[in-house]
C-alpha positions in Angstrom: 0.0 0.0 0.0 0.8 3.7 -0.1 2.6 5.4 2.7 0.8 8.6 3.7 2.7 11.2 5.7 1.0 13.0 8.6 0.2 16.7 7.9 0.8 18.9 10.9 0.7 22.2 9.0 -2.7 23.2 10.4 -1.6 22.7 14.1 -1.0 26.0 15.8 2.1 25.9 18.0 0.6 27.6 21.1 -2.4 25.2 21.0 0.0 22.3 20.8 2.1 23.6 23.7 -1.1 24.1 25.8 -2.2 20.5 25.2 1.3 19.1 25.8 1.5 21.0 29.1 -1.9 19.8 30.2 -1.0 16.2 29.6 2.4 16.7 31.3 0.8 18.1 34.5 -2.0 15.6 34.7 0.5 12.7 34.3 3.0 14.3 36.7 0.5 14.9 39.5 -1.1 11.5 39.0 2.3 9.8 39.2 3.5 11.8 42.1 0.3 11.2 44.1 0.4 7.5 43.3 4.1 7.1 44.2 3.8 9.0 47.5 0.6 7.2 48.4 1.9 3.7 47.7 5.2 4.5 49.4 3.4 5.9 52.4 1.3 2.7 52.7 4.5 0.6 52.3 6.2 2.8 55.0 9.0 3.8 52.6 9.0 7.5 53.2 11.8 9.2 55.2 11.3 11.3 58.3 10.5 14.3 56.2 7.7 12.5 54.3 9.8 12.3 51.1 10.5 9.3 49.0 14.2 8.5 48.6 15.3 7.7 45.1 12.1 9.0 43.6 14.0 10.0 40.4 14.3 6.4 39.3 10.6 5.7 39.8 9.6 8.9 37.9 12.1 8.0 35.1 10.6 4.5 34.8 7.1 5.9 34.7 8.0 8.6 32.1 9.7 6.0 29.9 6.8 3.6 30.1 4.3 6.5 29.3 6.4 7.6 26.3 6.9 4.1 25.0 3.2 3.3 25.4 2.3 6.5 23.5 4.7 5.7 20.7 3.4 2.2 20.4 -0.2 3.3 20.5 -1.2 1.4 23.6 -3.4 2.6 26.4 -1.8 4.6 29.1 1.1 2.8 30.8 1.6 4.6 34.1 1.6 4.0 37.9 -1.8 3.2 39.3 -3.0 3.7 42.9 -4.3 0.1 42.7 -0.6 -0.9 43.1 -1.1 -0.3 46.9 -3.0 -3.6 47.0 0.3 -5.4 46.4 2.2 -3.6 49.2 3.8 -6.3 51.3 4.1 -8.8 48.5 7.8 -9.8 48.2 8.1 -13.0 46.2 6.3 -12.0 43.0 3.5 -14.5 43.6 1.0 -11.7 43.9 1.9 -10.6 40.3 1.6 -14.1 39.0 -1.8 -14.6 40.6 -2.9 -11.2 39.3 -1.8 -12.1 35.7 -3.6 -15.4 35.9 -6.8 -13.7 37.1 -6.6 -11.3 34.2 -6.4 -14.2 31.8 -9.4 -15.8 33.5 -11.3 -12.5 33.3 -10.9 -12.6 29.5 -13.1 -15.7 29.3 -15.5 -14.6 32.0 -15.8 -11.0 30.7 -19.5 -11.3 29.5 -20.4 -12.6 33.0 -18.7 -9.7 34.7 -20.4 -7.2 32.3 -23.8 -8.5 33.4 -23.2 -7.5 37.0 -25.0 -4.1 37.5 -23.1 -1.1 38.8 -25.1 -0.9 42.0 -23.8 -4.4 43.0 -20.2 -3.2 42.9 -20.9 0.1 44.8 -20.4 -1.4 48.3 -16.8 -2.5 47.3 -16.0 0.9 46.0 -17.4 2.6 49.1 -15.2 0.3 51.2 -12.1 1.2 49.1 -13.0 4.9 49.6 -13.3 4.3 53.3 -9.8 2.7 53.4 -8.4 5.7 51.4 -10.0 8.3 53.7 -8.5 6.6 56.8 -5.2 8.5 56.1 -7.0 11.7 56.9 -6.2 11.0 60.6 -2.5 11.6 59.9 -3.1 15.2 58.6 -1.7 17.9 60.9 -4.7 20.2 61.1 -2.8 22.7 63.2 -0.6 23.5 60.2 -2.5 25.5 57.6 0.0 24.6 54.9 -0.8 21.0 55.4 -4.5 21.0 56.2 -5.8 23.5 53.6 -4.3 21.6 50.6 -5.5 18.3 52.0 -9.0 19.7 52.4 -9.0 21.1 48.8 -7.8 17.7 47.5 -10.6 15.9 49.4 -13.2 18.3 48.1 -12.0 18.5 44.5 -11.4 14.8 43.8 -15.1 13.7 44.0 -16.4 16.9 42.5 -14.1 16.7 39.5 -14.2 12.9 39.1 -10.4 12.9 38.9 -7.7 12.1 41.4 -5.0 13.9 39.4 -7.1 17.1 39.1 -7.8 17.0 42.9 -4.0 16.7 43.5 -3.4 19.6 41.2 -5.9 21.7 43.1 -4.1 20.8 46.4 -0.7 21.6 45.0 
C-alpha cells in the first residue's frame, strides 16, 4: 500500500504547547500522588515525608508512558491500585494477578452482566480505606490542612484524582 505522511501544517504551536503541558501536568500529578501514596502505605517515606530515590521511579514511569504512546497502547503509568500489592515480596501476587486477568478474558461477559449498584459497596469500602489516612493530617498547620481539604473536596467533584491533587498543589 501507499505510505501517507502526517500533515501537521494546520496545528498552531501555542495550542500544541497548551495541550502538551496539560497532559504533562496531569500525568506528573497523577504519578507523584500515586508514588507517594503507595510509598506511604509501604512505610518507605523518610522522616520528612519524602520518597528517597524517587528520580528512578519517575524516570521509569515517564519511559513507560512515552513508549506506550509511541506504540499506540493505552496509558502505561503507575496506578494507585498498586497499593494492594504492598507487602508482597516474592512475585507470587503478580503471577496470581496475571492469571486472574487471563481468566477474566473468558468470563468478561459474565462480569459485564453485573449491575453497577452491585459493585458500589466494594467501591465505598475502598473509599473508606483511602479516607483513613486523613487522621494523619496535621490540622494545626494550615500549609498541610488546607491543601489536604482542597484535595478531598476536589477529587469527587471533578471525578479525577489527578485534578484533585493539582488543586491541592
